[in-house]
N, C-alpha and C positions, 0 to 999 in steps of 0.2 A: 587164214589160209596162205597169205604171203609168207608168213613165218615158217609154215610147214614146207612150202615150195622152196624156200631158201635153204632148207636142210635136205633137199633132194627127194622129198616125198611129194605126193599128190593128194588131193582131197576134192570132195564135191559135196555141196549141200543138197540133200534130197528129202522129199516128203513122201516118197513112195511107200514108206513103212507105216504111215498113219492109218490106212485101212486095216492093218493088222497090228495095231499098236499093242494090244494085249499080248499077242504072241511074242512080239519083240521084247516087251517088258519081262515076260517070263524067261525068255532065253538069255537076257542080259542081266537078270537079277534086279530089275528096276521095280520099286514098289508101285505098282499100277494105280492103286487107289490114292496115292499121295503125290505122285509126280506126273506132270503132263509132258509128253514128248512133243517138241516143236519141229524137230528135224533129225535126221540121221546123217552123220558126217563121217563116212569111212575115210581112213588114212592108210596109204600104202606106198611102197616104192613103185615108181612108174617105169614104163619101158620107153625110153627115148625122151626127147625134149622138144620135138616139133609139134607142139600143141596147136590146134586150130579148131574152129567151130565145127560142131558135128553137122552132118547133113540133116536137114529138117523137112518135115512134111510141109507143103505150102500152107500158109496161114488160112487161106480160105477153105481149106479142107478140114480144119479142126476148130475154127472159130465160128460160132453161130450166134445169131441174135434173134430172139423170139421164135426160134424153131430149131429142130435137130437136123 
């Protein structure tokens, strides 16, 4: 990722594709029965360079222990 950024591109590691791994495999031509996807890492040119942390939902609203 630092090498990509050095070249003026941006990227992020995401696992949001895992619930639909079979569909991603089909769309990308990945042999689903032979290859396990661990992450999806899109690469693109970015708009601007003033990167900062995203706004996040407070931890106590999304982290639960022994209950929902």
